[in-house]
N, CA and C of each residue as an Amber inpcrd file, in Angstrom:
protein
   693
 381.0010000 -28.1690000  36.4560000 379.9770000 -27.1350000  36.6580000
 379.7060000 -26.4090000  35.3570000 378.4370000 -26.2130000  35.0110000
 378.0830000 -25.4790000  33.8080000 378.4350000 -24.0050000  33.9700000
 378.8180000 -23.3890000  32.8680000 379.2750000 -22.0030000  32.9080000
 378.2040000 -21.0370000  33.3720000 376.9270000 -21.3580000  33.1140000
 375.8700000 -20.4020000  33.4430000 375.3000000 -20.5710000  34.8420000
 375.8200000 -21.5050000  35.6500000 375.3660000 -21.6650000  37.0310000
 376.0680000 -20.6390000  37.9230000 375.2950000 -19.9300000  38.7310000
 375.8770000 -18.8730000  39.5640000 376.4350000 -19.4060000  40.8920000
 376.0400000 -20.6120000  41.2790000 376.6370000 -21.2820000  42.4370000
 376.8170000 -22.7530000  42.0730000 377.6360000 -23.4420000  42.8410000
 377.8040000 -24.8740000  42.6100000 376.5370000 -25.6210000  43.0060000
 376.0760000 -26.5690000  42.2050000 374.8840000 -27.3410000  42.5670000
 375.1800000 -28.2440000  43.7430000 374.1420000 -28.6090000  44.5250000
 374.3710000 -29.5130000  45.6590000 374.8170000 -30.8900000  45.1880000
 375.5930000 -31.5460000  46.0270000 376.0150000 -32.9060000  45.7280000
 374.8040000 -33.8360000  45.7610000 374.7380000 -34.8000000  44.8490000
 373.6070000 -35.7360000  44.8870000 373.6360000 -36.5850000  46.1490000
 372.4530000 -36.9520000  46.6210000 372.3270000 -37.8430000  47.7850000
 372.2480000 -39.2710000  47.2590000 373.1930000 -40.1080000  47.6760000
 373.3310000 -41.4480000  47.1240000 373.2850000 -42.4860000  48.2370000
 372.4750000 -43.5250000  48.0430000 372.3550000 -44.6060000  49.0260000
 372.9460000 -45.8810000  48.4230000 373.8630000 -46.5350000  49.1310000
 374.4410000 -47.7810000  48.6070000 373.3900000 -48.8710000  48.4050000
 373.6320000 -49.6950000  47.3900000 372.7490000 -50.8160000  47.0490000
 373.4840000 -52.1210000  47.3230000 372.8120000 -53.0480000  47.9540000
 373.3930000 -54.3650000  48.1920000 373.7080000 -55.0190000  46.8420000
 374.9330000 -55.4870000  46.6830000 375.3480000 -56.0780000  45.4240000
 376.0930000 -55.1060000  44.5370000 376.1170000 -53.8280000  44.9350000
 376.8710000 -52.8370000  44.1760000 376.0030000 -51.7520000  43.5810000
 376.5780000 -50.5670000  43.4520000 375.8820000 -49.4410000  42.8570000
 375.3400000 -48.4890000  43.9060000 374.8610000 -47.3440000  43.4300000
 374.3380000 -46.2880000  44.2840000 372.9750000 -45.8460000  43.7740000
 372.0590000 -45.6050000  44.6970000 370.7030000 -45.1670000  44.3720000
 370.6170000 -43.6630000  44.6160000 370.3800000 -42.8540000  43.5570000
 370.2800000 -41.4050000  43.7370000 368.8940000 -41.0070000  44.2430000
 368.8590000 -40.2480000  45.3260000 367.5890000 -39.8810000  45.9540000
 367.0170000 -38.6220000  45.3240000 365.7450000 -38.6900000  44.9290000
 365.0410000 -37.5370000  44.3670000 364.1710000 -36.8820000  45.4270000
 363.1830000 -37.6120000  45.9250000 362.2790000 -37.1260000  46.9640000
 362.1260000 -38.1850000  48.0380000 361.7400000 -37.7270000  49.2420000
 361.4590000 -38.6460000  50.3400000 360.0160000 -38.4300000  50.7790000
 359.1800000 -39.4370000  50.5320000 357.7860000 -39.4170000  50.9670000
 357.6510000 -40.2680000  52.2280000 356.7290000 -39.8970000  53.0890000
 356.4640000 -40.6580000  54.3090000 354.9580000 -40.8780000  54.4530000
 354.6090000 -42.0170000  55.0470000 353.2060000 -42.3190000  55.3310000
 352.9740000 -42.1440000  56.8290000 352.0150000 -41.3060000  57.1850000
 351.6770000 -41.0940000  58.5840000 350.5720000 -42.0260000  59.0420000
 350.7510000 -42.5770000  60.2440000 349.7270000 -43.3940000  60.9120000
 349.2590000 -44.5720000  60.0660000 350.2390000 -45.3300000  59.5690000
 349.9210000 -46.4940000  58.7480000 349.8580000 -47.7860000  59.5560000
 349.9870000 -47.6850000  60.8820000 349.7430000 -48.7980000  61.7950000
 348.6910000 -48.3080000  62.7920000 347.6030000 -49.0480000  62.9390000
 346.4870000 -48.5820000  63.7690000 346.9130000 -48.3140000  65.2020000
 347.7760000 -49.1860000  65.7590000 348.1990000 -49.0030000  67.1470000
 348.9820000 -47.7090000  67.3200000 349.7610000 -47.3480000  66.3170000
 350.4950000 -46.0770000  66.3900000 349.5390000 -44.8980000  66.2840000
 348.5290000 -45.0100000  65.4170000 347.5350000 -43.9390000  65.3100000
 346.8720000 -43.6770000  66.6520000 346.5810000 -44.7440000  67.3770000
 345.9390000 -44.6120000  68.6850000 346.8870000 -43.9670000  69.6830000
 348.1720000 -44.4000000  69.6920000 349.1110000 -43.8330000  70.6640000
 349.3920000 -42.3540000  70.3980000 349.1410000 -41.9030000  69.1620000
 349.3360000 -40.4950000  68.8190000 348.0540000 -39.6910000  68.9940000
 347.0260000 -40.3100000  69.5860000 345.7960000 -39.5940000  69.8670000
 344.7680000 -39.6590000  68.7680000 345.0020000 -40.5090000  67.7700000
 344.0570000 -40.6470000  66.6730000 343.1140000 -41.8120000  66.8880000
 342.4940000 -42.2150000  65.8020000 341.5120000 -43.2970000  65.8200000
 341.9840000 -44.3670000  64.8450000 341.8400000 -45.6350000  65.2210000
 342.2840000 -46.7230000  64.3470000 341.5480000 -46.7370000  63.0140000
 340.4200000 -46.0360000  62.9360000 339.6650000 -45.9710000  61.6830000
 340.1480000 -44.8410000  60.7800000 341.0400000 -43.9810000  61.2860000
 341.5340000 -42.8720000  60.4850000 342.3700000 -43.3970000  59.3190000
 342.2320000 -42.7820000  58.1630000 343.0430000 -43.1650000  57.0050000
 344.4530000 -42.6170000  57.1530000 345.4650000 -43.3660000  56.7090000
 346.8220000 -42.8210000  56.6880000 346.9070000 -41.6080000  55.7550000
 348.0440000 -40.9270000  55.8000000 348.2420000 -39.7270000  54.9940000
 349.7170000 -39.5950000  54.6560000 350.0570000 -38.6290000  53.7950000
 351.4330000 -38.4700000  53.3300000 352.0210000 -37.1370000  53.7650000
 353.3320000 -37.1360000  53.9780000 354.0950000 -35.9030000  54.1340000
 355.4730000 -36.1600000  53.5430000 356.3170000 -35.1450000  53.5140000
 357.6120000 -35.2800000  52.8570000 358.7530000 -34.7910000  53.7280000
 359.9340000 -35.2830000  53.4070000 361.1960000 -34.8080000  53.9540000
 362.1050000 -34.4360000  52.7820000 363.1010000 -33.5670000  53.0060000
 364.0360000 -33.2530000  51.9200000 365.0480000 -34.3760000  51.7380000
 365.6890000 -34.4100000  50.5900000 366.7330000 -35.4070000  50.3580000
 367.8630000 -35.2660000  51.3670000 368.0770000 -34.0590000  51.8930000
 369.1310000 -33.8380000  52.8900000 368.8000000 -34.4830000  54.2380000
 367.6060000 -35.0420000  54.3710000 367.2620000 -35.7770000  55.5890000
 367.9490000 -37.1400000  55.6280000 368.3910000 -37.6330000  54.4880000
 368.9640000 -38.9750000  54.4140000 370.2730000 -39.0610000  55.1990000
 370.3820000 -40.1330000  55.9930000 371.5880000 -40.4500000  56.7610000
 371.9510000 -41.9020000  56.4610000 373.1970000 -42.1500000  56.0920000
 373.5960000 -43.5010000  55.7080000 373.8580000 -44.3900000  56.9210000
 373.7690000 -45.6790000  56.6830000 373.9300000 -46.6820000  57.7230000
 375.2770000 -46.5370000  58.4180000 375.2600000 -46.7110000  59.7410000
 376.4800000 -46.6400000  60.5180000 376.8830000 -45.2450000  60.9410000
 376.0500000 -44.2590000  60.6580000 376.4060000 -42.8710000  60.9330000
 376.1460000 -42.4870000  62.3820000 376.8080000 -41.4190000  62.8000000
 376.5090000 -40.7350000  64.0460000 375.6670000 -39.5060000  63.7240000
 374.5880000 -39.3010000  64.4680000 373.6770000 -38.1970000  64.2130000
 373.7030000 -37.2330000  65.3880000 374.0610000 -35.9840000  65.1640000
 374.0150000 -35.0150000  66.2650000 372.5740000 -34.8080000  66.7280000
 372.3960000 -34.7350000  68.0490000 371.0780000 -34.4150000  68.5840000
 370.6570000 -33.0710000  68.0060000 369.4510000 -32.9770000  67.3870000
 369.0940000 -31.7670000  66.6360000 368.7670000 -30.5690000  67.5180000
 368.8200000 -29.4110000  66.8980000 368.5010000 -28.1600000  67.5920000
 366.9870000 -28.0310000  67.7710000 366.5890000 -27.0770000  68.5670000
 365.2040000 -26.6690000  68.8750000 364.2780000 -27.8300000  69.2270000
 364.7890000 -28.7960000  69.9860000 363.9190000 -29.8560000  70.4820000
 364.4770000 -30.4040000  71.7870000 363.5770000 -30.8110000  72.6580000
 363.9280000 -31.5540000  73.8610000 363.2180000 -32.9020000  73.8840000
 362.6450000 -33.2770000  72.7270000 361.8980000 -34.5350000  72.6410000
 362.0990000 -35.1160000  71.2390000 363.2620000 -35.6970000  71.0310000
 363.6890000 -36.2510000  69.7500000 363.3420000 -37.7370000  69.7430000
 362.4540000 -38.1690000  68.8260000 361.8880000 -39.5150000  68.9090000
 362.1660000 -40.3630000  67.6640000 362.1900000 -41.6640000  67.8920000
 362.4270000 -42.6550000  66.8440000 361.1170000 -43.1940000  66.2810000
 361.1400000 -43.5070000  64.9750000 360.0290000 -44.2010000  64.3120000
 360.6280000 -45.1370000  63.2660000 360.5890000 -46.4400000  63.5160000
 361.1640000 -47.4260000  62.6020000 360.2200000 -47.6780000  61.4310000
 360.7800000 -47.8520000  60.2220000 359.9320000 -47.9910000  59.0360000
 360.5790000 -48.8860000  57.9690000 359.7400000 -49.5340000  57.1780000
 360.1600000 -50.1510000  55.9310000 360.1690000 -49.0650000  54.8600000
 361.2390000 -49.0440000  54.0500000 361.3690000 -48.0380000  53.0010000
 361.3190000 -48.7130000  51.6310000 360.5520000 -48.1260000  50.7230000
 360.4920000 -48.5820000  49.3310000 361.2390000 -47.5930000  48.4550000
 362.0940000 -48.1140000  47.5750000 362.8690000 -47.2810000  46.6500000
 362.2950000 -47.4360000  45.2510000 361.8280000 -46.3330000  44.6930000
 361.1600000 -46.3690000  43.3820000 362.1930000 -46.3690000  42.2440000
 362.0330000 -47.3100000  41.3300000 362.9460000 -47.4160000  40.1950000
 362.3100000 -47.1160000  38.8590000 360.9850000 -47.0350000  38.8530000
 360.2560000 -46.7640000  37.6040000 359.1230000 -45.8000000  37.9130000
 359.0520000 -44.7200000  37.1490000 358.0560000 -43.6880000  37.4210000
 356.6570000 -44.0650000  36.9720000 355.7070000 -43.2250000  37.3950000
 354.3340000 -43.4330000  36.9770000 353.3570000 -42.7140000  37.8790000
 352.1520000 -42.5030000  37.3630000 351.0640000 -41.9670000  38.1800000
 349.8300000 -42.8280000  37.9830000 348.9130000 -42.7460000  38.9400000
 347.7140000 -43.5880000  38.9180000 348.0530000 -45.0660000  38.7110000
 349.0500000 -45.5150000  39.4470000 349.5170000 -46.8990000  39.3470000
 348.4930000 -47.8310000  39.9940000 348.2050000 -48.9230000  39.3450000
 347.3030000 -49.9280000  39.8930000 348.0470000 -50.7850000  40.9070000
 347.3340000 -51.2400000  41.9370000 347.9930000 -52.0410000  42.9630000
 348.6480000 -53.2890000  42.3650000 348.0390000 -53.8540000  41.3410000
 348.5850000 -55.0670000  40.7330000 349.9270000 -54.8130000  40.0600000
 350.1930000 -53.5740000  39.6640000 351.4450000 -53.2350000  38.9960000
 352.4380000 -52.5000000  39.9100000 352.0610000 -52.2910000  41.1740000
 352.8910000 -51.4720000  42.0590000 354.3060000 -52.0230000  42.2030000
 354.4350000 -53.3260000  42.3450000 355.7500000 -53.9260000  42.5210000
 356.6850000 -53.6870000  41.3620000 356.1250000 -53.4950000  40.1630000
 356.9480000 -53.2580000  38.9820000 357.6590000 -51.9120000  39.0450000
 357.2020000 -51.0240000  39.9200000 357.7790000 -49.6850000  40.0290000
 358.7940000 -49.5730000  41.1650000 358.9520000 -50.6520000  41.9460000
 359.8440000 -50.6220000  43.1070000 361.1660000 -51.2860000  42.7670000
 362.2470000 -50.5230000  42.9490000 363.5880000 -51.0640000  42.6990000
 364.0560000 -51.9440000  43.8460000 363.7820000 -51.4860000  45.0740000
 364.2750000 -52.2370000  46.2170000 363.6840000 -51.7380000  47.5220000
 364.1940000 -52.2760000  48.6270000 363.6690000 -51.9580000  49.9540000
 364.8170000 -51.7400000  50.9260000 364.5230000 -51.0160000  52.0010000
 365.5250000 -50.7460000  53.0230000 364.8320000 -50.5560000  54.3630000
 365.6450000 -50.4630000  55.4050000 365.1690000 -50.1320000  56.7450000
 365.4160000 -48.6490000  56.9750000 364.4170000 -47.9370000  57.4910000
 364.5720000 -46.5030000  57.7110000 364.0480000 -46.0580000  59.0570000
 364.4340000 -44.8570000  59.4460000 363.9210000 -44.2100000  60.6470000
 363.3950000 -42.8310000  60.2790000 362.1970000 -42.5450000  60.7150000
 361.6340000 -41.1990000  60.5970000 361.8400000 -40.5180000  61.9490000
 362.9770000 -39.8240000  62.0910000 363.2800000 -39.1410000  63.3470000
 362.4560000 -37.8600000  63.4270000 361.9080000 -37.6120000  64.6110000
 360.8830000 -36.5790000  64.7620000 361.1580000 -35.6960000  65.9680000
 361.0360000 -34.3850000  65.7890000 361.0800000 -33.4530000  66.9100000
 359.6530000 -33.3660000  67.4530000 359.3430000 -34.2520000  68.4100000
 357.9530000 -34.4540000  68.8160000 357.3530000 -33.2270000  69.4930000
 358.1530000 -32.5030000  70.2570000 357.6150000 -31.3060000  70.9000000
 357.2500000 -30.2420000  69.8740000 358.0520000 -30.1370000  68.8270000
 357.7190000 -29.1840000  67.7600000 356.4750000 -29.6390000  66.9960000
 356.3020000 -30.9560000  66.8440000 355.1010000 -31.4710000  66.1860000
 353.8570000 -31.1560000  66.9970000 353.9370000 -31.3360000  68.3070000
 352.7880000 -31.0520000  69.1710000 352.4040000 -29.5770000  69.1000000
 353.4040000 -28.7170000  69.0760000 353.1280000 -27.2840000  68.9750000
 352.4630000 -26.9460000  67.6450000 352.9520000 -27.5590000  66.5600000
 352.3780000 -27.3010000  65.2410000 350.9340000 -27.7800000  65.1660000
 350.6730000 -28.9610000  65.7180000 349.3030000 -29.4790000  65.7330000
 348.3700000 -28.5380000  66.4880000 348.8140000 -28.1040000  67.6530000
 347.9800000 -27.2400000  68.4860000 347.6650000 -25.9300000  67.7870000
 348.6290000 -25.4170000  67.0190000 348.4440000 -24.1500000  66.3190000
 347.8120000 -24.3250000  64.9400000 347.5650000 -25.5570000  64.5270000
 346.9960000 -25.8100000  63.2110000 347.9510000 -25.4880000  62.0740000
 349.2480000 -25.6570000  62.3370000 350.2650000 -25.3250000  61.3480000
 350.8670000 -26.5890000  60.7440000 351.5720000 -26.4590000  59.5970000
 352.2270000 -27.6230000  58.9950000 353.2860000 -28.2200000  59.9230000
 353.6850000 -29.4540000  59.6050000 354.6040000 -30.2140000  60.4440000
 356.0630000 -30.1170000  60.0170000 356.3880000 -29.3440000  58.9890000
 357.7480000 -29.3970000  58.4510000 358.8260000 -29.2690000  59.5160000
 358.6300000 -28.3770000  60.4760000 359.6560000 -28.1500000  61.4830000
 359.9160000 -29.3900000  62.3270000 358.9190000 -30.2570000  62.4200000
 359.0410000 -31.4670000  63.2250000 359.5750000 -32.6560000  62.4430000
 359.3710000 -32.6550000  61.1490000 359.6820000 -33.8230000  60.3270000
 360.7300000 -33.5580000  59.2490000 360.6520000 -32.4140000  58.5890000
 361.4290000 -32.1760000  57.3630000 362.7010000 -31.3960000  57.6600000
 363.5630000 -31.9770000  58.4990000 364.8230000 -31.3170000  58.7990000
 365.9900000 -32.2290000  58.4160000 367.1730000 -31.6440000  58.2760000
 368.3520000 -32.3970000  57.8540000 368.6420000 -33.5440000  58.8220000
 369.1100000 -34.6660000  58.2640000 369.5590000 -35.8340000  59.0380000
 368.4290000 -36.5050000  59.8060000 367.2080000 -36.3740000  59.3260000
 366.0600000 -36.9570000  60.0310000 365.5420000 -38.2450000  59.4010000
 366.2410000 -38.7750000  58.3980000 365.7640000 -39.9870000  57.7250000
 366.9010000 -40.9800000  57.5010000 367.4410000 -41.5780000  58.5780000
 368.4460000 -42.6310000  58.4040000 367.9020000 -43.7770000  57.5570000
 368.8170000 -44.4170000  56.8250000 368.4090000 -45.5140000  55.9470000
 369.5350000 -46.5230000  55.8140000 369.1700000 -47.7910000  55.7600000
 370.1470000 -48.8570000  55.5230000 370.4590000 -48.9320000  54.0320000
 371.3530000 -49.8370000  53.6830000 371.5870000 -50.1090000  52.2730000
 370.3000000 -50.6550000  51.6450000 370.1160000 -50.3940000  50.3670000
 368.9110000 -50.8330000  49.6620000 369.1250000 -52.2390000  49.1040000
 368.1930000 -53.1250000  49.4070000 368.2140000 -54.4830000  48.8640000
 367.3160000 -54.5340000  47.6370000 367.8570000 -54.8740000  46.4470000
 367.0110000 -54.9420000  45.2530000 365.8510000 -55.9170000  45.4450000
 364.7160000 -55.5540000  44.8720000 363.5170000 -56.3840000  44.9670000
 363.5820000 -57.4740000  43.9030000 363.6270000 -58.7070000  44.3510000
 363.7130000 -59.8360000  43.4280000 362.3940000 -60.5820000  43.2850000
 361.4770000 -60.3400000  44.2240000 360.1850000 -61.0020000  44.1890000
 359.1000000 -59.9520000  44.3680000 357.9030000 -60.3890000  44.6870000
 356.8020000 -59.4560000  44.9200000 357.0510000 -58.6680000  46.1950000
 356.4060000 -57.5230000  46.3130000 356.4980000 -56.7300000  47.5300000
 355.9960000 -57.5490000  48.7170000 356.6320000 -57.4170000  49.8800000
 356.2480000 -58.2470000  51.0260000 354.8820000 -57.8640000  51.5710000
 354.1710000 -58.8580000  52.0480000 352.8890000 -58.6320000  52.7320000
 352.9940000 -58.9540000  54.2150000 354.1400000 -59.5350000  54.6220000
 354.3660000 -59.8560000  56.0210000 355.8540000 -59.7790000  56.2980000
 356.2100000 -59.8330000  57.5720000 357.6150000 -59.7700000  57.9640000
 357.7680000 -58.9540000  59.2310000 358.6690000 -59.3750000  60.1010000
 358.8750000 -58.7220000  61.3810000 359.6170000 -57.4040000  61.2030000
 359.1890000 -56.3690000  61.9200000 359.8470000 -55.0680000  61.9320000
 360.0580000 -54.6730000  63.3870000 361.2590000 -54.1610000  63.7140000
 361.5380000 -53.8480000  65.1150000 362.6170000 -52.7830000  65.2340000
 362.6780000 -52.1890000  66.4300000 363.7250000 -51.2360000  66.7660000
 364.2020000 -51.4930000  68.1870000 365.5160000 -51.5690000  68.3490000
 366.1390000 -51.6610000  69.6580000 366.9180000 -50.3760000  69.9250000
 366.8230000 -49.8700000  71.1450000 367.6190000 -48.7320000  71.5980000
 368.4700000 -49.2260000  72.7560000 369.8000000 -49.1720000  72.5640000
 370.7240000 -49.6880000  73.5850000 370.3680000 -51.1210000  73.9700000
 370.0670000 -51.9330000  72.9580000 369.7510000 -53.3560000  73.0980000
 368.3890000 -53.6210000  73.7500000 367.6230000 -52.5830000  74.0030000
 366.2790000 -52.7610000  74.5770000 365.2270000 -52.6100000  73.4730000
 364.3470000 -53.5960000  73.3640000 363.3060000 -53.5710000  72.3500000
 362.3140000 -52.4510000  72.6330000 362.1250000 -51.5600000  71.6570000
 361.2140000 -50.4300000  71.8210000 360.0040000 -50.5150000  70.8980000
 360.1980000 -50.9840000  69.6720000 359.0990000 -51.1030000  68.7130000
 359.1550000 -52.4680000  68.0500000 358.0000000 -53.0630000  67.8380000
 357.9440000 -54.2830000  67.0380000 356.5270000 -54.4870000  66.5340000
 356.4450000 -55.0680000  65.3620000 355.1550000 -55.3780000  64.7390000
 355.4310000 -56.3110000  63.5690000 354.4100000 -56.5680000  62.7960000
 354.5530000 -57.3090000  61.5480000 353.9900000 -56.4430000  60.4370000
 354.5370000 -56.5880000  59.2410000 354.0530000 -55.7920000  58.1120000
 352.5830000 -56.0550000  57.8190000 352.0590000 -57.1710000  58.3130000
 350.6300000 -57.4360000  58.1540000 349.7840000 -56.4360000  58.9420000
 350.4060000 -55.7260000  59.8970000 349.6850000 -54.7540000  60.7090000
 349.5100000 -53.4110000  60.0070000 350.1280000 -53.2320000  58.8480000
 350.0000000 -51.9720000  58.1270000 348.5580000 -51.7730000  57.6550000
 348.0750000 -50.5500000  57.7500000 346.7250000 -50.2290000  57.2510000
 346.7220000 -50.3090000  55.7300000 347.6350000 -49.5860000  55.0970000
 347.8860000 -49.7280000  53.6600000 349.1050000 -50.6190000  53.5070000
 348.9760000 -51.7400000  52.7700000 350.1500000 -52.5620000  52.5260000
 351.0470000 -51.8920000  51.4820000 352.1530000 -52.5190000  51.1600000
 353.1360000 -51.8810000  50.2830000 352.5550000 -51.5100000  48.9200000
 351.7870000 -52.4130000  48.3180000 351.2220000 -52.1050000  47.0040000
 350.2240000 -50.9560000  47.0860000 349.4610000 -50.9190000  48.1700000
 348.4840000 -49.8430000  48.3390000 349.1640000 -48.5070000  48.6000000
 350.2850000 -48.5220000  49.3130000 351.0310000 -47.2870000  49.5430000
 351.4970000 -46.7030000  48.2180000 352.1210000 -47.5300000  47.3770000
 352.6200000 -47.0530000  46.0830000 351.4710000 -46.5600000  45.2160000
 350.4190000 -47.3470000  45.1270000 349.2930000 -46.9820000  44.2780000
 348.6220000 -45.7000000  44.7520000 348.3860000 -45.5840000  46.0550000
 347.7010000 -44.4030000  46.5800000 348.5660000 -43.1560000  46.4240000
 349.8540000 -43.2630000  46.7500000 350.7420000 -42.1090000  46.6050000
 350.7850000 -41.6290000  45.1610000 350.7270000 -42.5680000  44.2190000
 350.8230000 -42.1930000  42.8030000 349.5810000 -41.4670000  42.2950000
 348.5080000 -41.4590000  43.0790000 347.3430000 -40.6440000  42.7110000
 347.4870000 -39.2090000  43.2190000 348.4330000 -38.9830000  44.1380000
 348.6850000 -37.6540000  44.6790000 349.8440000 -36.9550000  43.9580000
 350.8780000 -37.7360000  43.6370000 352.0820000 -37.2230000  42.9840000
 352.5160000 -38.2260000  41.9230000 353.1280000 -37.7200000  40.8730000
 353.7500000 -38.6420000  39.9220000 355.0420000 -39.1470000  40.5360000
 355.1490000 -40.4510000  40.7010000 356.3670000 -41.0350000  41.2280000
 357.4340000 -41.0830000  40.1430000 358.6850000 -40.8860000  40.5590000
 359.8080000 -40.8880000  39.6320000 360.9360000 -41.7420000  40.1910000
 361.7950000 -42.2750000  39.3180000 362.9630000 -43.0110000  39.8120000
 363.7740000 -42.1430000  40.7710000 364.1800000 -42.7370000  41.8780000
 364.9080000 -41.9900000  42.8870000 364.0630000 -41.6070000  44.0810000
 362.7580000 -41.7830000  43.9970000 361.8890000 -41.4910000  45.1350000
 362.0110000 -42.5990000  46.1900000 361.9850000 -42.1910000  47.4500000
 361.9290000 -43.1230000  48.5690000 360.5990000 -42.9500000  49.2820000
 360.0100000 -44.0540000  49.7260000 358.7530000 -44.0050000  50.4710000
 358.9530000 -44.7010000  51.8090000 358.8910000 -43.9280000  52.8940000
 358.9130000 -44.4720000  54.2450000 357.4680000 -44.8270000  54.5940000
 357.2050000 -46.1220000  54.8520000 355.8360000 -46.6400000  54.7970000
 355.0650000 -46.5980000  56.1190000 355.6120000 -45.9450000  57.1450000
 354.8840000 -45.8330000  58.4050000 355.5350000 -46.6260000  59.5210000
 355.1930000 -46.2670000  60.7600000 355.8380000 -46.8690000  61.9230000
 354.8430000 -47.5590000  62.8410000 355.2710000 -48.6480000  63.4930000
 354.4220000 -49.2990000  64.4960000 354.3520000 -48.4730000  65.7800000
 353.5390000 -48.9260000  66.6990000 353.4620000 -48.2990000  68.0210000
 354.7770000 -48.4760000  68.7630000 354.9490000 -47.6460000  69.7970000
 356.1390000 -47.7470000  70.6310000 357.1500000 -46.6590000  70.3940000
 356.7860000 -45.6250000  69.6310000 357.7120000 -44.5230000  69.3960000
 358.0700000 -43.8750000  70.7370000 359.2770000 -43.3190000  70.7920000
 359.6950000 -42.7170000  72.0510000 360.9810000 -41.9440000  71.8970000
 361.4030000 -41.2500000  72.9540000 362.5500000 -40.3500000  72.8690000
 363.8920000 -41.0710000  72.8890000 364.8860000 -40.4240000  72.2930000
 366.2710000 -40.8790000  72.3680000 367.1150000 -39.7590000  72.9530000
 368.2810000 -40.1310000  73.4750000 369.1860000 -39.1920000  74.1110000
 370.5810000 -39.3360000  73.5130000 371.4240000 -38.3660000  73.7870000
 372.8110000 -38.4340000  73.3560000 373.4550000 -39.7010000  73.9130000
 374.1430000 -40.4220000  73.0500000 374.7830000 -41.6760000  73.4320000
 373.9900000 -42.9100000  73.0770000 372.7100000 -42.7670000  72.7610000
 371.8740000 -43.9200000  72.4380000 372.3080000 -44.5650000  71.1240000
 372.2670000 -45.8920000  71.1060000 372.5470000 -46.6880000  69.9110000
 371.2370000 -47.3090000  69.4210000 370.8830000 -47.0690000  68.1780000
 369.6310000 -47.5550000  67.6050000 369.9310000 -48.6120000  66.5530000
 369.2000000 -49.7190000  66.6230000 369.3070000 -50.7860000  65.6270000
 367.9060000 -51.1010000  65.1220000 367.6820000 -50.8310000  63.8410000
 366.4010000 -51.0990000  63.2180000 366.4630000 -52.3190000  62.3180000
 365.4080000 -53.1150000  62.3430000 365.3910000 -54.3620000  61.5720000
 364.0620000 -54.5380000  60.8580000 364.1440000 -55.0420000  59.6350000
 362.9850000 -55.5460000  58.9050000 363.3960000 -56.8970000  58.3400000
 362.5790000 -57.8750000  58.5250000 362.8940000 -59.2390000  58.1040000
 363.3510000 -59.2830000  56.6460000 364.5150000 -59.8900000  56.4220000
 365.0320000 -60.0600000  55.0770000 365.9190000 -58.9360000  54.5810000
 366.0760000 -57.8490000  55.3720000 366.8830000 -56.7080000  54.9540000
 368.0560000 -56.5070000  55.9080000 369.0550000 -55.7540000  55.4540000
 370.1890000 -55.4280000  56.3070000 369.7400000 -54.4880000  57.4200000
 370.2280000 -54.7220000  58.6290000 369.8760000 -53.8780000  59.7620000
 370.4220000 -52.4670000  59.5810000 369.7530000 -51.5290000  60.2370000
 370.1650000 -50.1260000  60.2630000 370.7530000 -49.8260000  61.6340000
 371.9620000 -49.2470000  61.6530000 372.6530000 -48.9020000  62.8970000
 372.9830000 -47.4070000  62.8890000 372.5490000 -46.6780000  63.9130000
 372.9660000 -45.2890000  64.0640000 373.1890000 -45.0160000  65.5490000
 373.8970000 -43.9230000  65.8270000 374.1140000 -43.4980000  67.1980000
 373.8570000 -41.9990000  67.3000000 373.2190000 -41.6000000  68.3890000
 372.9440000 -40.1840000  68.6430000 374.1250000 -39.6020000  69.4140000
 374.6750000 -38.4970000  68.9290000 375.8550000 -37.9100000  69.5560000
 375.5940000 -36.4550000  69.9340000 376.4780000 -35.9480000  70.7730000
 376.4070000 -34.5620000  71.2290000 376.7090000 -33.6230000  70.0640000
 375.8480000 -32.6740000  69.7520000 376.0940000 -31.7800000  68.6210000
 377.3050000 -30.8820000  68.8180000 377.7490000 -30.7360000  70.0480000
 378.8860000 -29.8560000  70.3320000 380.2260000 -30.5390000  70.0740000
 380.1990000 -31.8630000  69.9150000 381.4540000 -32.6140000  69.7380000
 381.8790000 -32.5790000  68.2800000
């Protein structure tokens, strides 16, 4: 600790990398309504453009963890996502160069307090209370990117062995290169940034005791369990 710091700095958030090493998390970006079917199920229009929001680094939950059911919600919902891990910074990135800025990929969940989101929407207020809370962004180990960013691949989520969400990456409104390029026109991307690229249709509630398994073709599965916060 440096002598001039008045409190201890927070511990860095680190995600394991397949093959060895740790990825330090800087920011967590998310893409909203990047699958047309999900946009429709949320009351939107398939022609609506996707958009961005953020979660704190403290939202990250490592693979195999138990997650306490969060406070101030009675409608805690799952959203399975492909995650991109940025290894090289930049702004105004061209789609043709987007893959050069991605270190690797992972499976993630954007856990959402849906009742709080509905209240915020109705009141015309920001969504932070519904999205940007601790332990709301589980993530698998990061697989280094050895080839171009994927344009296809199966994505799914099972809850207690029951299939709840499934789609193909071809169903994304913005593909991976477009997500990186578009986000870089809004914010300068830096090494350590994670981008949760959106969820397919089929989002729904989870309860204490539920076991969630998220999959994206070619990546390590994500396993988490929802537990009683009082335990």
